[in-house]
N, C-alpha and C positions, 0 to 999 in steps of 0.2 A: 600510575596515575597521569592523565592527559588533559590538557587545556582544550576545551571543546567549544565551538563558535556556532551560534544558532543564526541561522536566516530565516527570518519571520518572527522575529523577537514579540513583536507587539500583539501576535495572534493567540487564541486559545491553547494552542500546542506548544507555541512558542513559550510561554508565559510557563506552562506545565512541565516542559523539557528543563527552564534555567530552574525551577524547584527540584527537578529531580536530580540534576547536576549538583545543587549545593547541599543536598542530603546525601550525597555521595562521596567517595574517594576523589573524584575528578574535581577539575576547576572548571569556571566558566571562563573563557578567554574575552566573551562580550557578545553582543548581538546586534545585528543591522534588521532595518525595516525597508520598506520600498523606498528607494532613491539613494540609500546611505551607500557608504564604502564597502562592499563586499569583497574585494581585493586586501585591503587593509587588515579586515579581521581574518582573512584567510593565513595572511603573512603570520599572524601571532597564535595561530591555533594549530593544534596538532591532529584535527579533524573536523569537519562541519557536518551540521545537521539542516537540512533546508525542509521547512513547513511554510513555503511563502507562496507563490503563485504561479502558474505555468509558464507566464510570460516572461518570468524573471529567471527561468531555468538556465537559457544560453548563457547569460551573464555569470550565474553562479558555478556553472561547470567550468567556464574559462578561468575564474578565480580560483578554483580548487586545482587545475591544472596548472596554472600559473605559480602557485605556491608549493606544488608537489603533495599536497594532502588529500587523504581520502573524505569521500563525501557520501552521507546517507540521504536520500530523498524519499521524503515521505508527502510530497506534494502530489495532491489527487487531480483528477481531470486533464491529465496528460493526453496528447494525441500522437500519431504516428510518428510526426516530424520529431518530436520530443524524444522518443524513444530511439530514433535514428543518433541524435545528438549524445544521448548517453552512451549507445554503443561506442561512440566515437572516442568520448572522453574516457570511457572505461579501458582504452588501449594506452591512456599514458597513468591514470591513478586508478585505485580500486573505489568503485561505486557500488552501494547497494541501493537499489532502489524495489520500493514494494508499495504497495496499495495499503497496507496496514501493518503496524510495528507489534501488534500483539502477538505474544508467543503461544497463546491459545488459539488465536485465528489461524496463525501458521500450522499449527496441528490439525485444525479443522480441515485445512485445504488438502492436505495429505491423506485424511480420511475420505475427503470428497473424492480425491482423484483416485483412490482404492476401490471406491463402492461403484463411481460411474464406469470404469473399465471393468470391474467384474461383473456388473450386471447387463451393460449392454445398452443400445438404443430402444429396446422395448420397454426401458424404465424412462419416463418423461423426466425430466429434470425441469425444477421452479425454483428460483431463488429469491427470497423476500427480505428485504433489508428497509430499516426505520432509522431515522436520525432526526436530528432537532432542526427547529424551523428555518435556522440561518444557513443550512448547508445548501450550496448553490448547484454542485454537480450530481448528476444522476444517469445511470446507477452509480453508487458508491464506488469508490476503487477497491473495496474490499468485495464487494458483488462481483465485479469484473474480475478480481484475483480468483475467486471460487470458481467463477463461469470457465476460466481458462483452465482452471485445474481439472474440471468435467471433460472441457473439449479436448485438452491435451491427452486425457487418458482414453478417449475414444478416436484420437488421430483425426479430428475434424478442425476447421478454422472457427473460432467463435463468432467472428466477424459476420459470416455467411450462414450461421445458424442460430444466431441470436433472435429473441423476439421480446422486444423492449417496452410494447403498450399494444393494449386490446381496447377496442372500442367500435360498439356497433356490431355489425354482422361480420364476424371474422373468419368463419369458416372452420373446419377441423384444423386442430393442433397437428403441424408437421411432425412426423417422426423423427426423432433425432435434435428436435430444436431445445434450445436452452431458454427458459424465460426468465425476466427478471418484473419485478414489482417493486417501486421505490415508493416509499412512506414518509411524510415529512410532517413533523410536530412537536410542540413542547421543547423540552430539553435532553430529549434521548441523546446519549452518548454514542449508541451505536449497537444495532441488533440486527442479526443475520441468521436466517435458516435457509437451508439447502434441503429441499424435497424432492424425493424420489419416488415418484410414483408408478407402482405398477398394477398388474392385473388384482384387485381385490385387496392390497396392501400397499403400505406406505412406509418409507423410513424418511425420519426428519433429522437432521444433522443442524443443531444449533450453538450459536456464540451469542453471549451476552455481554456486553461491556457496562459495567456498573459505574467506572469513575475513568475520567481521562486520564490521570494519573498513570493508569496501567500502560497506555501507550506511549507515555513518557518515558518510562522504565524500560520498554523494549525497545525503544529508539536509542537508548542511553546504552543498552546491552548490545544491540547491532553495530553501534557505532564504535564502541570499545574493541569488539571482536574485529572490525574492520581494519583497525590500526595495524600496520605492520604486514598486510597482505599484498600480494602481488596485485599489479594491475589487472583490471577484469570486473565483469559485471556481476554482482552477488544478489542472494535475495535472503529473507528471513530464514529460509528453510536450510540455508548454508549455516547459519547462526547455530540451529540446534542439530546440525548433523543430519539431515532429512535427505 
């Protein structure tokens, strides 16, 4: 049993995680939101879960390091500088950063990696995602996670091979490109499809999130796994032993 603190307590995911903790063997150490004392929460927690905002990440990492506690980061919209800060923090404490805490999405990423690597660049890859109308970042963290899985399997840099928007006369599709389409509307918790299109055939690998609670359960599973690990940077695939 562990005492787990939530950074981003008042958000949708923060509330879902609090409910998941209360239904588990673990205890809720407390929660903070914007402008509140993260360091104090870290001091009374065995682990922290961060679903806040990119601009708060640096302070959250410092709080985890100061208290010597592991941190799971589910915040999306992170940029290159954020990832450098995570790498630095992971030298001191165990950090699990992911674009999606779903165990199903973690398995989907493995399947995408295997398919993309085996089929090669002659098969075009398009990633389609849909989320609720209030989501502010696009493509979603999960879509980028799936894109990275495909790019890694093909030994290419996603940032140099991603196509994130098409409008007007775009010309022919570049071979090896990984396309992204982001849809927003309603109350969709999350839907992702990876389309591998070859000559006269297609493979579609999909995941549908029916309730936000599944992400909360995954975050709790990942956080519990992280406790007691050596300092380092981990992902959900480590939790599943993939």
